N, CA, C and O of each residue as an XYZ file, in Angstrom:
568
protein
N       0.847     -1.188      0.000
C       0.000      0.000      0.000
C       0.888      1.245      0.000
O       1.905      1.307      0.692
N       0.487      2.206     -0.773
C       1.175      3.490     -0.800
C       0.951      4.207      0.527
O       0.059      3.846      1.296
N       1.759      5.215      0.785
C       1.502      6.065      1.943
C       1.105      7.451      1.444
O       1.105      7.709      0.240
N       0.770      8.332      2.365
C       0.283      9.654      1.982
C       1.340     10.439      1.206
O       0.999     11.271      0.366
N       2.608     10.183      1.479
C       3.673     10.885      0.768
C       3.777     10.405     -0.678
O       4.089     11.189     -1.574
N       3.516      9.124     -0.905
C       3.495      8.593     -2.268
C       2.339      9.210     -3.059
O       2.506      9.592     -4.218
N       1.180      9.303     -2.431
C       0.014      9.909     -3.082
C       0.299     11.378     -3.386
O      -0.007     11.861     -4.476
N       0.878     12.080     -2.430
C       1.249     13.478     -2.625
C       2.241     13.621     -3.778
O       2.095     14.512     -4.614
N       3.239     12.754     -3.825
C       4.240     12.795     -4.899
C       3.579     12.589     -6.259
O       3.926     13.258     -7.232
N       2.634     11.670     -6.320
C       1.937     11.408     -7.581
C       1.105     12.624     -8.004
O       1.125     13.016     -9.171
N       0.385     13.210     -7.066
C      -0.424     14.398     -7.373
C       0.463     15.521     -7.891
O       0.138     16.152     -8.897
N       1.571     15.775     -7.219
C       2.468     16.856     -7.631
C       3.118     16.560     -8.981
O       3.326     17.469     -9.784
N       3.435     15.304     -9.228
C       4.018     14.917    -10.517
C       3.029     15.179    -11.649
O       3.411     15.669    -12.712
N       1.757     14.852    -11.420
C       0.734     15.002    -12.456
C       0.231     16.440    -12.609
O      -0.018     16.899    -13.723
N       0.083     17.143    -11.489
C      -0.569     18.458    -11.518
C       0.396     19.626    -11.367
O       0.028     20.765    -11.652
N       1.618     19.367    -10.926
C       2.582     20.443    -10.734
C       2.434     21.108     -9.378
O       1.608     20.697     -8.564
N       3.246     22.149     -9.135
C       3.224     22.832     -7.838
C       1.841     23.380     -7.510
O       1.081     23.782     -8.392
N       1.538     23.382     -6.210
C       0.252     23.900     -5.742
C       0.389     24.307     -4.283
O       1.391     24.006     -3.634
N      -0.615     24.983     -3.784
C      -0.576     25.358     -2.376
C      -0.695     24.107     -1.513
O      -1.251     23.089     -1.924
N      -0.158     24.218     -0.311
C      -0.245     23.106      0.635
C      -1.708     22.788      0.942
O      -2.068     21.622      1.107
N      -2.550     23.817      1.019
C      -3.971     23.596      1.298
C      -4.625     22.793      0.177
O      -5.375     21.854      0.445
N      -4.352     23.148     -1.053
C      -4.952     22.424     -2.176
C      -4.468     20.978     -2.193
O      -5.255     20.063     -2.437
N      -3.192     20.770     -1.938
C      -2.655     19.409     -1.900
C      -3.373     18.578     -0.840
O      -3.716     17.420     -1.078
N      -3.596     19.175      0.326
C      -4.311     18.466      1.394
C      -5.703     18.042      0.935
O      -6.127     16.913      1.183
N      -6.405     18.939      0.273
C      -7.771     18.624     -0.139
C      -7.780     17.560     -1.236
O      -8.658     16.698     -1.244
N      -6.823     17.604     -2.156
C      -6.759     16.584     -3.202
C      -6.398     15.220     -2.621
O      -6.903     14.195     -3.078
N      -5.535     15.208     -1.626
C      -5.206     13.959     -0.931
C      -6.458     13.418     -0.235
O      -6.743     12.222     -0.294
N      -7.196     14.306      0.421
C      -8.433     13.904      1.101
C      -9.433     13.284      0.121
O      -9.949     12.192      0.361
N      -9.702     13.985     -0.979
C     -10.673     13.457     -1.937
C     -10.174     12.167     -2.584
O     -10.975     11.287     -2.900
N      -8.885     12.046     -2.780
C      -8.333     10.790     -3.307
C      -8.607      9.641     -2.347
O      -8.992      8.548     -2.762
N      -8.404      9.901     -1.063
C      -8.672      8.867     -0.060
C     -10.165      8.521     -0.025
O     -10.542      7.349     -0.022
N     -10.995      9.546      0.000
C     -12.443      9.329      0.101
C     -12.969      8.509     -1.075
O     -13.707      7.543     -0.883
N     -12.591      8.894     -2.276
C     -13.112      8.188     -3.448
C     -12.477      6.822     -3.619
O     -13.104      5.932     -4.195
N     -11.268      6.623     -3.146
C     -10.675      5.285     -3.147
C     -11.501      4.350     -2.266
O     -11.707      3.184     -2.604
N     -11.965      4.867     -1.147
C     -12.795      4.063     -0.247
C     -14.099      3.640     -0.919
O     -14.634      2.570     -0.632
N     -14.603      4.482     -1.809
C     -15.847      4.173     -2.513
C     -15.577      3.272     -3.723
O     -16.166      2.199     -3.850
N     -14.693      3.715     -4.596
C     -14.486      3.011     -5.866
C     -13.710      1.707     -5.707
O     -14.033      0.702     -6.341
N     -12.691      1.729     -4.863
C     -11.817      0.558     -4.723
C     -12.096     -0.229     -3.445
O     -11.536     -1.303     -3.226
N     -12.973      0.326     -2.607
C     -13.334     -0.287     -1.324
C     -12.119     -0.540     -0.439
O     -12.076     -1.501      0.329
N     -11.140      0.340     -0.565
C      -9.959      0.264      0.302
C      -9.294      1.635      0.337
O      -9.414      2.415     -0.608
N      -8.594      1.925      1.430
C      -7.909      3.216      1.521
C      -6.683      3.259      0.618
O      -6.083      2.227      0.316
N      -6.324      4.448      0.196
C      -5.083      4.659     -0.555
C      -3.878      4.601      0.373
O      -2.800      4.150     -0.014
N      -4.078      5.066      1.605
C      -2.986      5.160      2.574
C      -3.555      4.990      3.972
O      -4.758      5.131      4.192
N      -2.662      4.682      4.920
C      -3.091      4.426      6.302
C      -3.112      5.668      7.190
O      -3.801      5.675      8.210
N      -2.380      6.709      6.832
C      -2.288      7.887      7.694
C      -3.674      8.501      7.889
O      -4.499      8.514      6.975
N      -3.909      9.005      9.090
C      -5.236      9.534      9.429
C      -5.442     10.928      8.831
O      -4.496     11.662      8.548
N      -6.708     11.251      8.656
C      -7.123     12.582      8.225
C      -7.967     13.156      9.347
O      -8.884     12.507      9.848
N      -7.646     14.382      9.735
C      -8.340     15.037     10.839
C      -9.183     16.197     10.335
O      -8.933     16.749      9.263
N     -10.186     16.557     11.128
C     -11.115     17.638     10.794
C     -10.609     18.950     11.397
O     -11.067     19.377     12.457
N      -9.673     19.572     10.714
C      -9.125     20.844     11.171
C     -10.064     21.978     10.774
O     -11.003     21.778     10.003
N      -9.804     23.169     11.307
C     -10.690     24.311     11.079
C     -10.841     24.648      9.596
O     -11.925     25.036      9.161
N      -9.766     24.505      8.812
C      -9.828     24.838      7.387
C     -10.143     23.638      6.505
O      -9.912     23.672      5.296
N     -10.665     22.586      7.105
C     -11.040     21.413      6.333
C     -10.208     20.203      6.696
O      -9.408     20.253      7.631
N     -10.389     19.117      5.968
C      -9.655     17.885      6.247
C      -8.152     18.060      6.028
O      -7.720     18.644      5.035
N      -7.371     17.546      6.966
C      -5.910     17.642      6.891
C      -5.307     16.323      7.351
O      -5.740     15.740      8.346
N      -4.311     15.867      6.620
C      -3.505     14.730      7.054
C      -2.315     15.317      7.815
O      -1.429     15.907      7.196
N      -2.276     15.168      9.144
C      -1.212     15.805      9.927
C       0.198     15.418      9.486
O       1.090     16.266      9.475
N       0.413     14.160      9.126
C       1.752     13.750      8.690
C       2.211     14.571      7.494
O       3.367     14.991      7.435
N       1.325     14.800      6.554
C       1.645     15.599      5.374
C       1.800     17.070      5.751
O       2.697     17.752      5.257
N       0.931     17.549      6.618
C       0.999     18.946      7.060
C       2.358     19.258      7.681
O       2.998     20.247      7.321
N       2.792     18.423      8.603
C       4.040     18.712      9.301
C       5.250     18.576      8.383
O       6.281     19.202      8.629
N       5.142     17.785      7.351
C       6.223     17.686      6.362
C       6.341     18.978      5.555
O       7.442     19.370      5.170
N       5.214     19.640      5.299
C       5.197     20.853      4.472
C       5.014     22.125      5.287
O       4.851     23.204      4.718
N       5.037     22.015      6.589
C       4.787     23.168      7.452
C       5.695     24.328      7.066
O       6.903     24.162      6.895
N       5.092     25.502      6.932
C       5.834     26.702      6.580
C       5.937     26.942      5.079
O       6.413     27.995      4.656
N       5.504     25.993      4.278
C       5.542     26.156      2.823
C       4.153     26.556      2.332
O       3.167     25.875      2.612
N       4.085     27.651      1.610
C       2.805     28.021      1.010
C       2.567     27.170     -0.231
O       1.483     26.621     -0.425
N       3.598     27.068     -1.067
C       3.517     26.266     -2.280
C       4.394     25.036     -2.141
O       5.532     25.117     -1.679
N       3.859     23.906     -2.543
C       4.604     22.644     -2.515
C       4.859     22.249     -3.964
O       3.929     22.180     -4.768
N       6.120     21.991     -4.294
C       6.437     21.644     -5.676
C       6.907     20.209     -5.843
O       6.856     19.659     -6.943
N       7.368     19.596     -4.745
C       7.768     18.194     -4.839
C       7.636     17.542     -3.477
O       7.580     18.213     -2.446
N       7.587     16.225     -3.495
C       7.417     15.440     -2.268
C       8.640     14.545     -2.097
O       8.683     13.439     -2.636
N       9.647     15.028     -1.337
C      10.888     14.253     -1.213
C      10.728     12.917     -0.501
O      11.520     12.003     -0.729
N       9.726     12.786      0.353
C       9.536     11.526      1.085
C       8.732     10.499      0.297
O       8.680      9.331      0.681
N       8.109     10.916     -0.788
C       7.204     10.028     -1.501
C       7.760      9.499     -2.804
O       8.716     10.038     -3.361
N       7.141      8.435     -3.277
C       7.495      7.812     -4.547
C       6.220      7.637     -5.364
O       5.392      6.778     -5.062
N       6.072      8.446     -6.387
C       4.871      8.391     -7.227
C       4.683      7.015     -7.855
O       3.558      6.619     -8.160
N       5.766      6.294     -8.047
C       5.699      4.968     -8.676
C       5.171      3.896     -7.725
O       4.919      2.768     -8.147
N       5.003      4.233     -6.458
C       4.522      3.254     -5.473
C       3.033      2.959     -5.627
O       2.548      1.953     -5.108
N       2.303      3.819     -6.330
C       0.868      3.606     -6.514
C       0.620      2.522     -7.563
O       1.308      2.455     -8.582
N      -0.364      1.686     -7.295
C      -0.765      0.670     -8.264
C      -1.525      1.335     -9.412
O      -1.857      2.518     -9.340
N      -1.794      0.583    -10.454
C      -2.557      1.099    -11.591
C      -3.928      1.596    -11.134
O      -4.351      2.683    -11.527
N      -4.623      0.814    -10.310
C      -5.942      1.223     -9.815
C      -5.847      2.495     -8.977
O      -6.698      3.378     -9.088
N      -4.823      2.590     -8.143
C      -4.644      3.781     -7.308
C      -4.358      5.002     -8.178
O      -4.887      6.083     -7.918
N      -3.534      4.842     -9.200
C      -3.256      5.960    -10.117
C      -4.535      6.398    -10.830
O      -4.778      7.592    -11.000
N      -5.342      5.438    -11.240
C      -6.602      5.773    -11.917
C      -7.536      6.551    -10.993
O      -8.218      7.477    -11.432
N      -7.567      6.182     -9.732
C      -8.391      6.909     -8.763
C      -7.908      8.345     -8.623
O      -8.701      9.283     -8.706
N      -6.614      8.516     -8.411
C      -6.068      9.870     -8.248
C      -6.235     10.669     -9.538
O      -6.541     11.860     -9.486
N      -6.042     10.041    -10.680
C      -6.244     10.738    -11.957
C      -7.680     11.254    -12.082
O      -7.899     12.365    -12.563
N      -8.648     10.459    -11.656
C     -10.049     10.889    -11.704
C     -10.285     12.076    -10.774
O     -11.036     12.992    -11.110
N      -9.648     12.061     -9.616
C      -9.764     13.181     -8.674
C      -9.170     14.440     -9.289
O      -9.761     15.517     -9.210
N      -8.005     14.300     -9.900
C      -7.361     15.456    -10.526
C      -8.204     15.994    -11.681
O      -8.278     17.205    -11.886
N      -8.827     15.112    -12.422
C      -9.680     15.551    -13.528
C     -10.884     16.333    -13.005
O     -11.280     17.336    -13.599
N     -11.462     15.878    -11.901
C     -12.672     16.520    -11.371
C     -12.369     17.744    -10.495
O     -13.035     18.772    -10.616
N     -11.376     17.632     -9.624
C     -11.103     18.685     -8.639
C      -9.831     19.485     -8.924
O      -9.618     20.536     -8.320
N      -8.998     19.010     -9.823
C      -7.667     19.588    -10.006
C      -7.636     21.033    -10.453
O      -6.673     21.745    -10.166
N      -8.665     21.485    -11.149
C      -8.681     22.868    -11.623
C      -9.343     23.824    -10.629
O      -9.473     25.017    -10.906
N      -9.753     23.312     -9.490
C     -10.408     24.149     -8.473
C      -9.358     24.830     -7.591
O      -8.254     24.317     -7.405
N      -9.723     25.981     -7.063
C      -8.826     26.701     -6.156
C      -8.891     26.088     -4.760
O      -9.871     25.443     -4.389
N      -7.827     26.305     -4.003
C      -7.713     25.718     -2.663
C      -8.893     26.101     -1.773
O      -9.464     25.245     -1.097
N      -9.260     27.372     -1.769
C     -10.349     27.812     -0.891
C     -11.699     27.272     -1.351
O     -12.574     27.012     -0.525
N     -11.877     27.103     -2.639
C     -13.105     26.496     -3.145
C     -13.214     25.065     -2.627
O     -14.277     24.648     -2.166
N     -12.109     24.311     -2.702
C     -12.097     22.938     -2.200
C     -12.344     22.902     -0.697
O     -13.086     22.052     -0.203
N     -11.721     23.824      0.027
C     -11.918     23.886      1.472
C     -13.382     24.172      1.800
O     -13.973     23.528      2.667
N     -13.956     25.146      1.097
C     -15.372     25.467      1.314
C     -16.264     24.267      1.011
O     -17.240     24.023      1.720
N     -15.934     23.522     -0.033
C     -16.721     22.340     -0.374
C     -16.678     21.316      0.756
O     -17.712     20.761      1.130
N     -15.497     21.064      1.298
C     -15.391     20.078      2.386
C     -16.200     20.508      3.601
O     -16.701     19.665      4.345
N     -16.330     21.820      3.807
C     -17.089     22.333      4.954
C     -18.589     22.083      4.806
O     -19.328     22.136      5.789
N     -19.031     21.817      3.598
C     -20.450     21.550      3.348
C     -20.772     20.060      3.405
O     -21.940     19.674      3.358
N     -19.751     19.231      3.504
C     -19.935     17.785      3.403
C     -19.899     17.118      4.776
O     -19.166     17.540      5.671
N     -20.707     16.067      4.920
C     -20.908     15.421      6.212
C     -19.652     14.885      6.907
O     -19.555     15.042      8.124
N     -18.692     14.270      6.231
C     -17.558     13.710      6.987
C     -16.845     14.757      7.850
O     -16.555     14.501      9.019
N     -16.564     15.926      7.284
C     -15.892     16.982      8.039
C     -16.853     17.574      9.072
O     -16.482     17.768     10.230
N     -18.076     17.856      8.655
C     -19.056     18.472      9.560
C     -19.341     17.584     10.766
O     -19.384     18.066     11.898
N     -19.534     16.296     10.528
C     -19.839     15.382     11.630
C     -18.656     15.214     12.570
O     -18.839     15.102     13.782
N     -17.454     15.195     12.029
C     -16.267     15.067     12.886
C     -16.090     16.301     13.763
O     -15.526     16.209     14.853
N     -16.561     17.441     13.303
C     -16.417     18.693     14.065
C     -17.678     19.050     14.849
O     -17.750     20.125     15.446
N     -18.647     18.183     14.855
C     -19.917     18.469     15.531
C     -19.661     18.948     16.959
O     -18.928     18.317     17.721
N     -20.287     20.083     17.305
C     -20.176     20.635     18.647
C     -19.009     21.585     18.835
O     -18.895     22.213     19.888
N     -18.141     21.705     17.846
C     -16.997     22.617     17.956
C     -17.339     23.963     17.330
O     -17.937     24.008     16.255
N     -16.968     25.058     17.985
C     -17.169     26.369     17.369
C     -16.291     26.523     16.123
O     -15.246     25.882     16.008
N     -16.725     27.374     15.196
C     -15.937     27.651     13.996
C     -14.539     28.117     14.380
O     -14.370     28.894     15.319
N     -13.555     27.643     13.659
C     -12.187     28.099     13.843
C     -11.418     27.445     14.972
O     -10.218     27.681     15.112
N     -12.076     26.632     15.778
C     -11.408     25.987     16.914
C     -10.582     24.807     16.414
O     -11.020     24.047     15.550
N      -9.381     24.665     16.969
C      -8.519     23.539     16.603
C      -9.159     22.222     17.010
O      -9.890     22.132     17.996
N      -8.857     21.208     16.214
C      -9.387     19.879     16.499
C      -8.455     18.835     15.914
O      -7.852     19.037     14.861
N      -8.348     17.715     16.614
C      -7.617     16.580     16.044
C      -8.556     15.384     15.878
O      -8.117     14.235     15.837
N      -9.842     15.673     15.785
C     -10.818     14.605     15.580
C     -10.608     13.972     14.205
O     -10.442     14.665     13.201
N     -10.619     12.657     14.186
C     -10.373     11.916     12.952
C     -11.640     11.848     12.103
O     -12.737     11.645     12.623
N     -11.477     12.019     10.803
C     -12.549     11.761      9.850
C     -12.409     10.288      9.479
O     -11.435      9.898      8.836
N     -13.362      9.488      9.873
C     -13.240      8.038      9.709
C     -13.419      7.602      8.257
O     -14.086      8.258      7.457
N     -12.799      6.480      7.957
C     -12.990      5.873      6.635
C     -14.465      5.566      6.412
O     -14.988      5.759      5.314
N     -15.129      5.090      7.454
C     -16.548      4.738      7.328
C     -17.390      5.951      6.959
O     -18.284      5.848      6.118
N     -17.117      7.105      7.577
C     -17.915      8.294      7.272
C     -17.663      8.773      5.847
O     -18.588      9.230      5.175
N     -16.420      8.673      5.382
C     -16.114      9.064      4.003
C     -16.797      8.118      3.018
O     -17.431      8.563      2.062
N     -16.666      6.826      3.252
C     -17.246      5.838      2.336
C     -18.764      5.978      2.272
O     -19.356      5.886      1.197
N     -19.387      6.198      3.419
C     -20.843      6.330      3.449
C     -21.301      7.574      2.704
O     -22.199      7.504      1.864
N     -20.686      8.715      3.009
C     -21.127      9.968      2.397
C     -20.883      9.978      0.889
O     -21.810     10.205      0.111
N     -19.647      9.736      0.479
C     -19.323      9.826     -0.946
C     -19.933      8.669     -1.733
O     -20.219      8.808     -2.922
N     -20.130      7.542     -1.079
C     -20.770      6.409     -1.740
C     -22.232      6.645     -2.045
O     -22.809      5.970     -2.898
N     -22.838      7.600     -1.352
C     -24.253      7.920     -1.569
C     -24.468      9.094     -2.518
O     -25.607      9.490     -2.764
N     -23.400      9.645     -3.043
C     -23.559     10.782     -3.975
C     -23.939     10.300     -5.364
O     -24.114     11.112     -6.273
């Protein structure tokens, strides 16, 4: 199984440099749709419901302080299987031309992030996990 850094490396290889926020959202949607289409996660690292949307902390701390991310030194784009590449390619085709804040706003309207943050005031920090089950259920019903 690939890890989040491999997925990030593949996204950056295919789409080029982007903001750290946009990369986080594309990684999130890749994970969510993999759970639906392939019935398995792309990576094991957790995704949390942060104030600005879903974030994979491992990826965040690797890119901390960078506004734009142009490459993923810890990842190997070749680690993804053909099915995993097809999933990420579909995500890039659908979401890749969207701006980071548009993607963030979209995640704020969707149940996995909203339910994980239930009861928290806007803008408050959180490390609540967005579960695979909540992603699979929500996106599987779209």
